[in-house]
All heavy atoms as TSV, in Angstrom:
chain	resi	resn	atom	element	x	y	z
A	1	MET	N	N	-0.037	7.859	31.238
A	1	MET	CA	C	0.892	8.751	30.582
A	1	MET	C	C	2.279	8.470	31.186
A	1	MET	O	O	2.363	8.229	32.480
A	1	MET	CB	C	0.469	10.203	30.961
A	1	MET	CG	C	1.424	11.185	30.401
A	1	MET	SD	S	0.996	12.977	30.747
A	1	MET	CE	C	-0.640	13.099	31.301
A	2	THR	N	N	3.277	8.508	30.371
A	2	THR	CA	C	4.611	8.299	30.764
A	2	THR	C	C	5.581	9.405	30.178
A	2	THR	O	O	5.286	9.976	29.179
A	2	THR	CB	C	5.260	6.931	30.382
A	2	THR	OG1	O	5.265	6.823	28.989
A	2	THR	CG2	C	4.418	5.793	31.069
A	3	HIS	N	N	6.750	9.596	30.922
A	3	HIS	CA	C	7.727	10.517	30.443
A	3	HIS	C	C	9.090	9.823	30.675
A	3	HIS	O	O	9.262	9.215	31.670
A	3	HIS	CB	C	7.660	11.937	31.067
A	3	HIS	CG	C	6.538	12.658	30.620
A	3	HIS	ND1	N	6.421	13.383	29.607
A	3	HIS	CD2	C	5.367	12.963	31.392
A	3	HIS	CE1	C	5.219	14.029	29.511
A	3	HIS	NE2	N	4.552	13.731	30.607
A	4	TYR	N	N	9.985	10.240	29.752
A	4	TYR	CA	C	11.402	9.694	29.954
A	4	TYR	C	C	12.375	10.845	29.905
A	4	TYR	O	O	12.208	11.767	29.078
A	4	TYR	CB	C	11.762	8.788	28.725
A	4	TYR	CG	C	13.084	8.130	28.881
A	4	TYR	CD1	C	13.322	7.104	29.800
A	4	TYR	CD2	C	14.205	8.470	28.152
A	4	TYR	CE1	C	14.533	6.528	30.023
A	4	TYR	CE2	C	15.359	7.918	28.321
A	4	TYR	CZ	C	15.603	6.941	29.193
A	4	TYR	OH	O	16.842	6.386	29.429
A	5	LEU	N	N	13.241	10.814	30.817
A	5	LEU	CA	C	14.211	11.986	31.060
A	5	LEU	C	C	15.679	11.457	30.969
A	5	LEU	O	O	15.892	10.409	31.560
A	5	LEU	CB	C	13.977	12.621	32.366
A	5	LEU	CG	C	15.031	13.611	32.903
A	5	LEU	CD1	C	14.808	14.948	32.158
A	5	LEU	CD2	C	14.858	13.794	34.357
A	6	THR	N	N	16.465	12.141	30.276
A	6	THR	CA	C	17.888	11.765	30.271
A	6	THR	C	C	18.777	13.039	30.644
A	6	THR	O	O	18.413	14.141	30.372
A	6	THR	CB	C	18.415	11.353	28.819
A	6	THR	OG1	O	18.266	12.325	27.923
A	6	THR	CG2	C	17.687	10.062	28.398
A	7	VAL	N	N	19.883	12.691	31.339
A	7	VAL	CA	C	20.803	13.728	31.799
A	7	VAL	C	C	22.124	13.224	31.616
A	7	VAL	O	O	22.409	12.103	31.923
A	7	VAL	CB	C	20.587	13.995	33.382
A	7	VAL	CG1	C	21.589	15.016	33.884
A	7	VAL	CG2	C	19.165	14.544	33.564
A	8	LYS	N	N	23.085	14.054	31.126
A	8	LYS	CA	C	24.475	13.792	30.942
A	8	LYS	C	C	25.191	14.448	32.043
A	8	LYS	O	O	24.969	15.575	32.327
A	8	LYS	CB	C	25.013	14.256	29.584
A	8	LYS	CG	C	26.438	13.987	29.436
A	8	LYS	CD	C	26.957	14.489	28.082
A	8	LYS	CE	C	28.373	14.395	27.989
A	8	LYS	NZ	N	28.972	14.966	26.771
A	9	ALA	N	N	26.015	13.729	32.883
A	9	ALA	CA	C	26.727	14.315	33.961
A	9	ALA	C	C	28.244	14.016	33.904
A	9	ALA	O	O	28.638	12.912	33.505
A	9	ALA	CB	C	26.154	13.594	35.249
A	10	GLU	N	N	28.997	15.018	34.331
A	10	GLU	CA	C	30.422	14.846	34.415
A	10	GLU	C	C	30.676	14.764	35.891
A	10	GLU	O	O	30.275	15.685	36.654
A	10	GLU	CB	C	31.111	16.047	33.858
A	10	GLU	CG	C	32.581	16.053	33.997
A	10	GLU	CD	C	33.274	17.305	33.434
A	10	GLU	OE1	O	32.539	18.182	32.860
A	10	GLU	OE2	O	34.543	17.272	33.360
A	11	ILE	N	N	31.327	13.733	36.353
A	11	ILE	CA	C	31.499	13.428	37.788
A	11	ILE	C	C	33.019	13.117	38.077
A	11	ILE	O	O	33.673	12.407	37.363
A	11	ILE	CB	C	30.612	12.243	38.284
A	11	ILE	CG1	C	29.150	12.556	37.971
A	11	ILE	CG2	C	30.862	11.925	39.698
A	11	ILE	CD1	C	28.160	11.321	38.283
A	12	SER	N	N	33.413	13.854	39.164
A	12	SER	CA	C	34.820	13.659	39.570
A	12	SER	C	C	34.854	13.497	41.030
A	12	SER	O	O	33.958	13.999	41.794
A	12	SER	CB	C	35.704	14.939	39.247
A	12	SER	OG	O	35.674	15.207	37.792
A	13	GLY	N	N	35.784	12.770	41.529
A	13	GLY	CA	C	35.893	12.558	43.015
A	13	GLY	C	C	37.055	11.650	43.319
A	13	GLY	O	O	37.977	11.328	42.567
A	14	THR	N	N	36.941	11.220	44.574
A	14	THR	CA	C	37.953	10.246	45.083
A	14	THR	C	C	37.183	9.091	45.767
A	14	THR	O	O	36.232	9.359	46.478
A	14	THR	CB	C	38.826	10.900	46.138
A	14	THR	OG1	O	39.498	12.045	45.546
A	14	THR	CG2	C	39.915	9.913	46.650
A	15	MET	N	N	37.579	7.851	45.399
A	15	MET	CA	C	36.974	6.660	45.962
A	15	MET	C	C	37.996	5.701	46.330
A	15	MET	O	O	38.852	5.397	45.480
A	15	MET	CB	C	35.979	6.055	45.080
A	15	MET	CG	C	35.306	4.751	45.574
A	15	MET	SD	S	34.203	3.969	44.403
A	15	MET	CE	C	32.635	4.718	44.846
A	16	ASN	N	N	38.049	5.226	47.606
A	16	ASN	CA	C	39.107	4.299	48.130
A	16	ASN	C	C	40.558	4.907	47.841
A	16	ASN	O	O	41.425	4.156	47.385
A	16	ASN	CB	C	38.948	2.997	47.482
A	16	ASN	CG	C	37.602	2.333	47.930
A	16	ASN	OD1	O	37.124	2.557	48.982
A	16	ASN	ND2	N	37.067	1.633	47.033
A	17	GLY	N	N	40.646	6.263	47.930
A	17	GLY	CA	C	42.004	6.839	47.753
A	17	GLY	C	C	42.303	7.069	46.261
A	17	GLY	O	O	43.500	7.460	45.981
A	18	GLN	N	N	41.528	6.659	45.337
A	18	GLN	CA	C	41.750	6.798	43.872
A	18	GLN	C	C	40.830	7.969	43.338
A	18	GLN	O	O	39.665	8.003	43.545
A	18	GLN	CB	C	41.514	5.551	43.096
A	18	GLN	CG	C	42.303	4.333	43.557
A	18	GLN	CD	C	43.775	4.521	43.039
A	18	GLN	OE1	O	43.975	4.948	41.923
A	18	GLN	NE2	N	44.684	4.325	43.954
A	19	ASP	N	N	41.582	8.956	42.577
A	19	ASP	CA	C	40.758	9.971	41.850
A	19	ASP	C	C	40.089	9.425	40.713
A	19	ASP	O	O	40.632	8.477	40.104
A	19	ASP	CB	C	41.786	11.007	41.434
A	19	ASP	CG	C	42.337	11.847	42.652
A	19	ASP	OD1	O	41.685	11.859	43.700
A	19	ASP	OD2	O	43.393	12.431	42.513
A	20	PHE	N	N	39.000	9.964	40.358
A	20	PHE	CA	C	38.241	9.504	39.066
A	20	PHE	C	C	37.597	10.667	38.506
A	20	PHE	O	O	37.356	11.658	39.138
A	20	PHE	CB	C	37.320	8.373	39.386
A	20	PHE	CG	C	36.032	8.765	40.185
A	20	PHE	CD1	C	34.971	9.237	39.585
A	20	PHE	CD2	C	36.123	8.720	41.519
A	20	PHE	CE1	C	33.823	9.627	40.261
A	20	PHE	CE2	C	34.995	9.115	42.293
A	20	PHE	CZ	C	33.905	9.635	41.693
A	21	HIS	N	N	37.378	10.567	37.239
A	21	HIS	CA	C	36.708	11.721	36.394
A	21	HIS	C	C	36.066	10.890	35.290
A	21	HIS	O	O	36.775	10.187	34.493
A	21	HIS	CB	C	37.697	12.703	35.975
A	21	HIS	CG	C	37.133	13.750	35.086
A	21	HIS	ND1	N	37.281	13.798	33.850
A	21	HIS	CD2	C	36.233	14.687	35.436
A	21	HIS	CE1	C	36.628	14.866	33.233
A	21	HIS	NE2	N	35.875	15.426	34.287
A	22	SER	N	N	34.741	11.032	35.047
A	22	SER	CA	C	34.184	10.409	33.880
A	22	SER	C	C	32.809	10.980	33.616
A	22	SER	O	O	32.396	11.946	34.330
A	22	SER	CB	C	33.866	8.904	34.286
A	22	SER	OG	O	33.541	8.138	33.201
A	23	TYR	N	N	32.197	10.555	32.490
A	23	TYR	CA	C	30.970	11.064	32.088
A	23	TYR	C	C	29.941	10.020	32.110
A	23	TYR	O	O	30.209	8.827	31.778
A	23	TYR	CB	C	31.067	11.592	30.580
A	23	TYR	CG	C	31.917	12.746	30.494
A	23	TYR	CD1	C	33.380	12.632	30.297
A	23	TYR	CD2	C	31.478	14.123	30.481
A	23	TYR	CE1	C	34.138	13.640	30.231
A	23	TYR	CE2	C	32.335	15.174	30.502
A	23	TYR	CZ	C	33.670	15.034	30.271
A	23	TYR	OH	O	34.528	16.036	30.189
A	24	TYR	N	N	28.752	10.297	32.528
A	24	TYR	CA	C	27.695	9.385	32.619
A	24	TYR	C	C	26.352	9.859	31.981
A	24	TYR	O	O	26.138	11.111	31.933
A	24	TYR	CB	C	27.307	8.970	34.104
A	24	TYR	CG	C	28.599	8.412	34.829
A	24	TYR	CD1	C	29.449	9.258	35.415
A	24	TYR	CD2	C	28.684	7.085	34.843
A	24	TYR	CE1	C	30.582	8.639	35.979
A	24	TYR	CE2	C	29.787	6.468	35.512
A	24	TYR	CZ	C	30.802	7.297	36.056
A	24	TYR	OH	O	31.834	6.793	36.760
A	25	ARG	N	N	25.512	8.954	31.439
A	25	ARG	CA	C	24.234	9.288	30.966
A	25	ARG	C	C	23.224	8.592	31.868
A	25	ARG	O	O	23.260	7.354	31.954
A	25	ARG	CB	C	23.952	8.975	29.586
A	25	ARG	CG	C	22.590	9.494	29.140
A	25	ARG	CD	C	22.425	9.596	27.612
A	25	ARG	NE	N	23.505	10.079	26.783
A	25	ARG	CZ	C	23.784	11.446	26.628
A	25	ARG	NH1	N	22.942	12.285	27.128
A	25	ARG	NH2	N	24.816	11.808	25.909
A	26	TYR	N	N	22.285	9.447	32.487
A	26	TYR	CA	C	21.224	8.823	33.394
A	26	TYR	C	C	19.869	8.973	32.680
A	26	TYR	O	O	19.653	9.847	32.091
A	26	TYR	CB	C	21.139	9.628	34.615
A	26	TYR	CG	C	22.320	9.511	35.580
A	26	TYR	CD1	C	23.440	10.389	35.373
A	26	TYR	CD2	C	22.406	8.547	36.584
A	26	TYR	CE1	C	24.510	10.302	36.216
A	26	TYR	CE2	C	23.607	8.470	37.368
A	26	TYR	CZ	C	24.579	9.356	37.175
A	26	TYR	OH	O	25.640	9.210	38.035
A	27	GLY	N	N	19.123	7.801	32.759
A	27	GLY	CA	C	17.753	7.794	32.253
A	27	GLY	C	C	16.746	7.416	33.324
A	27	GLY	O	O	17.065	6.625	34.143
A	28	ARG	N	N	15.600	8.121	33.272
A	28	ARG	CA	C	14.539	7.855	34.265
A	28	ARG	C	C	13.211	7.830	33.548
A	28	ARG	O	O	12.978	8.653	32.687
A	28	ARG	CB	C	14.496	8.950	35.379
A	28	ARG	CG	C	15.703	9.100	36.246
A	28	ARG	CD	C	15.950	7.814	37.005
A	28	ARG	NE	N	17.129	7.922	37.889
A	28	ARG	CZ	C	18.282	7.359	37.615
A	28	ARG	NH1	N	18.476	6.710	36.465
A	28	ARG	NH2	N	19.304	7.432	38.400
A	29	THR	N	N	12.298	6.830	33.805
A	29	THR	CA	C	11.045	6.708	33.255
A	29	THR	C	C	10.113	6.923	34.346
A	29	THR	O	O	10.040	6.307	35.406
A	29	THR	CB	C	10.890	5.361	32.588
A	29	THR	OG1	O	11.839	5.129	31.565
A	29	THR	CG2	C	9.446	5.296	31.937
A	30	TRP	N	N	9.198	7.946	34.085
A	30	TRP	CA	C	8.151	8.394	35.063
A	30	TRP	C	C	6.844	8.043	34.517
A	30	TRP	O	O	6.597	8.116	33.348
A	30	TRP	CB	C	8.207	9.766	35.409
A	30	TRP	CG	C	9.459	10.284	36.069
A	30	TRP	CD1	C	10.627	10.520	35.439
A	30	TRP	CD2	C	9.704	10.443	37.499
A	30	TRP	NE1	N	11.637	10.836	36.372
A	30	TRP	CE2	C	11.121	10.724	37.639
A	30	TRP	CE3	C	8.947	10.237	38.603
A	30	TRP	CZ2	C	11.562	11.000	38.832
A	30	TRP	CZ3	C	9.498	10.485	39.822
A	30	TRP	CH2	C	10.813	10.856	39.963
A	31	ALA	N	N	5.873	7.563	35.371
A	31	ALA	CA	C	4.506	7.299	34.876
A	31	ALA	C	C	3.543	7.887	35.916
A	31	ALA	O	O	3.778	7.955	37.118
A	31	ALA	CB	C	4.252	5.774	34.851
A	32	MET	N	N	2.357	8.375	35.418
A	32	MET	CA	C	1.330	8.938	36.124
A	32	MET	C	C	0.470	7.731	36.671
A	32	MET	O	O	-0.167	7.011	35.814
A	32	MET	CB	C	0.423	9.879	35.439
A	32	MET	CG	C	-0.605	10.440	36.164
A	32	MET	SD	S	-0.247	11.500	37.463
A	32	MET	CE	C	0.196	13.069	36.653
A	33	LEU	N	N	0.548	7.392	37.928
A	33	LEU	CA	C	-0.137	6.228	38.487
A	33	LEU	C	C	-1.006	6.711	39.723
A	33	LEU	O	O	-0.433	7.290	40.589
A	33	LEU	CB	C	0.794	5.089	38.837
A	33	LEU	CG	C	1.693	4.583	37.811
A	33	LEU	CD1	C	2.798	3.708	38.412
A	33	LEU	CD2	C	0.869	3.832	36.783
A	34	ASN	N	N	-2.193	6.442	39.706
A	34	ASN	CA	C	-3.154	6.871	40.725
A	34	ASN	C	C	-3.014	8.423	41.038
A	34	ASN	O	O	-2.996	8.788	42.228
A	34	ASN	CB	C	-2.895	6.048	42.022
A	34	ASN	CG	C	-3.069	4.525	41.775
A	34	ASN	OD1	O	-4.046	4.177	41.114
A	34	ASN	ND2	N	-2.239	3.832	42.432
A	35	GLY	N	N	-2.856	9.206	39.992
A	35	GLY	CA	C	-2.785	10.627	40.224
A	35	GLY	C	C	-1.513	11.147	40.544
A	35	GLY	O	O	-1.477	12.366	40.870
A	36	GLN	N	N	-0.473	10.271	40.693
A	36	GLN	CA	C	0.799	10.799	41.117
A	36	GLN	C	C	1.888	10.337	40.175
A	36	GLN	O	O	1.885	9.135	39.603
A	36	GLN	CB	C	1.221	10.299	42.515
A	36	GLN	CG	C	0.193	10.775	43.615
A	36	GLN	CD	C	0.745	10.217	44.984
A	36	GLN	OE1	O	1.722	9.770	45.121
A	36	GLN	NE2	N	-0.248	10.286	45.872
A	37	TRP	N	N	2.895	11.190	39.997
A	37	TRP	CA	C	4.080	10.794	39.130
A	37	TRP	C	C	4.915	9.848	39.990
A	37	TRP	O	O	5.224	10.203	41.126
A	37	TRP	CB	C	4.942	11.988	38.773
A	37	TRP	CG	C	4.278	12.741	37.729
A	37	TRP	CD1	C	3.666	13.910	37.776
A	37	TRP	CD2	C	4.304	12.364	36.291
A	37	TRP	NE1	N	3.177	14.285	36.568
A	37	TRP	CE2	C	3.457	13.326	35.638
A	37	TRP	CE3	C	4.512	11.239	35.570
A	37	TRP	CZ2	C	3.204	13.300	34.290
A	37	TRP	CZ3	C	4.258	11.253	34.205
A	37	TRP	CH2	C	3.574	12.251	33.616
A	38	GLN	N	N	5.292	8.620	39.432
A	38	GLN	CA	C	6.066	7.628	40.163
A	38	GLN	C	C	7.222	7.207	39.233
A	38	GLN	O	O	7.057	7.012	38.018
A	38	GLN	CB	C	5.270	6.519	40.514
A	38	GLN	CG	C	4.176	6.888	41.575
A	38	GLN	CD	C	3.373	5.678	42.088
A	38	GLN	OE1	O	3.959	4.621	42.197
A	38	GLN	NE2	N	2.164	5.861	42.418
A	39	LEU	N	N	8.429	7.055	39.834
A	39	LEU	CA	C	9.507	6.561	39.090
A	39	LEU	C	C	9.362	5.081	38.881
A	39	LEU	O	O	9.076	4.318	39.776
A	39	LEU	CB	C	10.842	6.809	39.772
A	39	LEU	CG	C	12.151	6.336	39.215
A	39	LEU	CD1	C	12.464	6.989	37.918
A	39	LEU	CD2	C	13.257	6.450	40.125
A	40	ILE	N	N	9.325	4.539	37.497
A	40	ILE	CA	C	9.199	3.219	37.302
A	40	ILE	C	C	10.308	2.494	36.756
A	40	ILE	O	O	10.318	1.252	36.762
A	40	ILE	CB	C	7.856	2.961	36.414
A	40	ILE	CG1	C	8.065	3.660	34.939
A	40	ILE	CG2	C	6.567	3.410	37.104
A	40	ILE	CD1	C	6.967	3.201	34.018
A	41	ALA	N	N	11.337	3.269	36.243
A	41	ALA	CA	C	12.541	2.595	35.764
A	41	ALA	C	C	13.687	3.662	35.737
A	41	ALA	O	O	13.393	4.774	35.573
A	41	ALA	CB	C	12.305	2.046	34.299
A	42	GLY	N	N	14.901	3.136	35.731
A	42	GLY	CA	C	16.116	4.012	35.747
A	42	GLY	C	C	17.260	3.231	35.180
A	42	GLY	O	O	17.334	1.942	35.320
A	43	ASN	N	N	18.160	4.027	34.673
A	43	ASN	CA	C	19.390	3.324	34.183
A	43	ASN	C	C	20.607	4.354	34.190
A	43	ASN	O	O	20.381	5.581	34.314
A	43	ASN	CB	C	19.249	2.715	32.778
A	43	ASN	CG	C	19.142	3.715	31.704
A	43	ASN	OD1	O	18.735	4.903	31.956
A	43	ASN	ND2	N	19.430	3.400	30.515
A	44	VAL	N	N	21.764	3.864	34.232
A	44	VAL	CA	C	22.899	4.821	34.058
A	44	VAL	C	C	24.017	4.077	33.188
A	44	VAL	O	O	24.140	2.853	33.329
A	44	VAL	CB	C	23.482	5.150	35.447
A	44	VAL	CG1	C	23.919	4.019	36.254
A	44	VAL	CG2	C	24.602	6.178	35.318
A	45	VAL	N	N	24.639	4.848	32.379
A	45	VAL	CA	C	25.650	4.263	31.470
A	45	VAL	C	C	26.920	5.130	31.514
A	45	VAL	O	O	26.727	6.409	31.443
A	45	VAL	CB	C	25.116	4.227	30.077
A	45	VAL	CG1	C	26.223	3.763	29.048
A	45	VAL	CG2	C	23.922	3.401	29.902
A	46	GLN	N	N	28.084	4.542	31.674
A	46	GLN	CA	C	29.289	5.305	31.747
A	46	GLN	C	C	29.664	5.553	30.244
A	46	GLN	O	O	29.674	4.639	29.405
A	46	GLN	CB	C	30.433	4.589	32.368
A	46	GLN	CG	C	31.735	5.409	32.561
A	46	GLN	CD	C	32.878	4.696	33.196
A	46	GLN	OE1	O	32.708	3.547	33.560
A	46	GLN	NE2	N	33.761	5.473	33.614
A	47	LEU	N	N	29.988	6.834	29.940
A	47	LEU	CA	C	30.241	7.176	28.472
A	47	LEU	C	C	31.771	7.143	28.331
A	47	LEU	O	O	32.509	7.546	29.286
A	47	LEU	CB	C	29.714	8.527	28.159
A	47	LEU	CG	C	28.183	8.764	28.309
A	47	LEU	CD1	C	27.757	10.199	28.154
A	47	LEU	CD2	C	27.474	7.924	27.346
A	48	ASN	N	N	32.209	6.942	27.161
A	48	ASN	CA	C	33.777	7.038	26.925
A	48	ASN	C	C	34.020	8.475	26.552
A	48	ASN	O	O	33.057	9.334	26.351
A	48	ASN	CB	C	34.158	6.021	25.767
A	48	ASN	CG	C	33.523	6.303	24.468
A	48	ASN	OD1	O	33.277	7.497	24.134
A	48	ASN	ND2	N	33.329	5.223	23.697
A	49	GLU	N	N	35.221	8.867	26.542
A	49	GLU	CA	C	35.683	10.168	26.279
A	49	GLU	C	C	35.171	10.817	25.006
A	49	GLU	O	O	35.047	12.062	24.909
A	49	GLU	CB	C	37.213	10.315	26.459
A	49	GLU	CG	C	37.694	9.984	27.827
A	49	GLU	CD	C	37.087	10.858	28.926
A	49	GLU	OE1	O	37.177	12.079	28.718
A	49	GLU	OE2	O	36.881	10.458	30.001
A	50	ALA	N	N	34.910	9.988	24.013
A	50	ALA	CA	C	34.445	10.526	22.686
A	50	ALA	C	C	33.064	11.113	22.791
A	50	ALA	O	O	32.625	11.842	21.939
A	50	ALA	CB	C	34.459	9.289	21.746
A	51	HIS	N	N	32.271	10.887	23.837
A	51	HIS	CA	C	30.990	11.444	23.903
A	51	HIS	C	C	30.929	12.745	24.736
A	51	HIS	O	O	29.840	13.276	24.906
A	51	HIS	CB	C	30.107	10.375	24.724
A	51	HIS	CG	C	29.697	9.309	23.919
A	51	HIS	ND1	N	30.301	8.058	23.879
A	51	HIS	CD2	C	28.742	9.012	22.984
A	51	HIS	CE1	C	29.851	7.229	23.160
A	51	HIS	NE2	N	28.815	7.800	22.498
A	52	ASN	N	N	31.914	13.405	25.085
A	52	ASN	CA	C	31.801	14.677	25.783
A	52	ASN	C	C	31.635	15.744	24.839
A	52	ASN	O	O	31.622	16.376	24.126
A	52	ASN	CB	C	32.923	15.021	26.682
A	52	ASN	CG	C	34.193	14.215	26.549
A	52	ASN	OD1	O	34.072	13.163	26.079
A	52	ASN	ND2	N	35.296	14.771	26.945
């Protein structure tokens, strides 16, 4: 059995003295292996401003 989860996140902060603000979509694929849920794949994509 597998499940796929997606999350859209708005993230702001400072890195190396530079402010940033952007949107990201995270994906995670989980599988039931040996009776336990285990993360088997993941990805992240930066979205452009048109996707908010």
